[in-house]
C-alpha positions in Angstrom: 3.9 -2.4 -18.4 1.4 -3.1 -15.6 1.7 -6.4 -13.7 -1.0 -9.1 -13.9 -2.7 -10.3 -10.7 -2.0 -14.0 -11.7 1.7 -13.4 -10.9 0.8 -12.1 -7.5 -1.5 -15.1 -6.9 1.4 -17.5 -7.7 3.9 -15.6 -5.6 1.6 -15.5 -2.5 0.8 -19.3 -3.0 4.6 -20.0 -3.1 4.9 -18.3 0.3 1.9 -20.4 1.6 0.0 -17.2 2.5 -3.7 -17.5 2.9 -6.2 -14.7 2.3 -9.9 -14.1 1.9 -11.2 -12.3 -1.1 -14.0 -9.7 -1.3 -15.1 -8.9 -4.8 -16.7 -5.4 -5.4 -17.2 -2.7 -8.0 -14.1 -0.7 -8.8 -13.0 1.5 -5.9 -10.9 4.6 -6.9 -10.2 6.0 -3.4 -10.0 4.8 0.2 -13.4 6.3 1.1 -15.2 4.8 -1.9 -15.8 1.5 0.0 -18.1 3.4 2.4 -20.7 3.5 -0.4 -20.8 -0.3 -0.5 -22.0 -0.6 3.1 -20.3 -4.0 3.5 -19.3 -5.2 6.9 -15.9 -6.9 6.9 -13.2 -7.5 9.4 -9.8 -5.9 9.4 -8.2 -2.6 8.9 -9.1 -0.6 5.8 -6.1 1.3 4.4 -5.2 4.3 2.4 -2.2 3.7 0.1 -0.2 6.8 -1.0 2.7 6.6 -3.5 4.9 9.6 -2.8 8.2 11.0 -3.9 10.7 13.5 -2.4 11.2 17.0 -3.7 13.9 15.9 -6.1 12.0 12.8 -7.3 15.0 10.6 -6.4 13.3 8.7 -3.5 9.9 7.1 -3.5 7.7 6.0 -0.7 4.7 3.8 -0.3 2.8 5.2 2.7 0.1 3.1 4.3 -2.3 4.7 6.8 -5.9 4.4 7.9 -8.5 4.8 5.2 -10.0 7.9 6.7 -6.8 9.7 7.9 -5.8 13.0 6.2 -2.1 13.2 6.3 -0.2 16.4 6.8 2.5 15.9 4.1 4.5 18.9 5.2 4.7 17.5 8.7 5.4 14.0 7.5 8.3 15.3 5.4 9.7 17.2 8.4 9.5 14.1 10.7 11.3 12.0 8.1 14.0 14.6 7.5 12.9 15.5 4.0 12.5 19.0 2.5 9.2 18.1 0.8 6.9 15.2 -0.2 4.5 15.1 -3.1 2.4 12.6 -5.0 4.3 10.6 -7.5 3.1 10.7 -11.1 1.1 7.9 -12.7 4.2 7.2 -14.9 6.3 6.7 -11.8 3.7 4.5 -10.3 3.7 2.3 -13.4 7.5 2.3 -13.5 8.2 1.4 -9.9 5.1 -0.5 -8.7 3.6 -1.6 -12.0 0.0 -0.9 -11.0 -2.6 1.7 -12.2 -3.8 4.6 -10.1 -6.4 3.4 -7.6 -4.8 -0.1 -7.4 -1.9 0.6 -5.1 -1.3 -1.5 -2.0 1.5 -3.1 -0.1 1.3 -6.1 -2.4 2.6 -3.9 -5.3 6.0 -4.1 -3.6 6.4 -7.5 -5.3 7.0 -5.5 -8.5 9.8 -3.3 -7.0 12.6 -5.7 -7.7 15.3 -3.0 -7.3 13.9 -1.8 -3.9 13.5 1.7 -5.1 10.4 2.2 -2.9 10.6 2.6 0.9 7.5 1.3 2.8 6.2 3.5 5.6 3.5 2.0 7.8 1.5 4.3 10.1 2.2 3.3 13.7 -1.5 4.0 14.4 -2.6 1.1 12.3 0.2 -1.5 12.5 -1.1 -2.9 15.8 -4.0 -4.5 13.8 -3.9 -8.2 12.9 -5.9 -8.1 9.6 -5.5 -5.7 6.7 -7.3 -4.9 3.4 -5.1 -5.0 0.3 -5.8 -4.6 -3.4 -4.2 -7.4 -5.5 -3.1 -5.0 -8.4 -6.7 -4.2 -9.2 -9.4 -2.3 -7.5 -12.2 -4.7 -8.0 -11.1 -7.0 -5.2 -9.8 -6.7 -1.7 -7.8 -9.4 0.0 -8.0 -9.7 3.7 -4.5 -10.6 4.9 -2.9 -11.3 8.3 -0.2 -9.1 9.7 2.2 -12.0 10.1 1.7 -13.0 6.5 2.3 -9.5 5.3 5.6 -9.5 7.3 6.6 -12.7 5.5 5.7 -11.1 2.2 7.8 -8.0 3.0 10.8 -10.1 3.9 10.4 -12.1 0.7 10.4 -8.9 -1.4 13.4 -7.4 0.5 11.3 -4.5 1.8 11.9 -3.7 5.4 8.9 -1.6 6.5 9.5 1.5 8.6 6.7 1.9 11.2 6.5 5.6 11.6 4.5 8.5 13.1 2.4 10.0 10.3 0.8 13.2 11.5 -2.7 14.1 10.5 -4.0 17.5 9.4 
């Protein structure tokens, strides 16, 4: 069952986290926002839900919206034999969001901490980030320190890692 945005709104409010909302047509990929031609502050993101070769380990990988990752090299750097995209079923099971709606905020739904968060070292210097709130018709602009508070509250310790591009 997919999670409702209202639970996220309550959770974020409980943490006293502030954010700005941008409403927009549904975006299905990280480059779709380019068609909107909207100027907005912050770092746009690409959110990839990956699994290892055996399907036992799952990773939420966050990088720049326009970066093409070399998954073979990423796997090698992380000491894994192979990485691949997790299925829509796994996405629903672990993060409880639909395809195209993945963001760091979906970690709220991973109560068992089955998903490891990898943040690209090339973007984590920023102070403001774009996040989907379980749906792809809104983007929340969130501060880095608020995201760090959010991660701590969910029990997810992000790994800031080198993510090689193609």
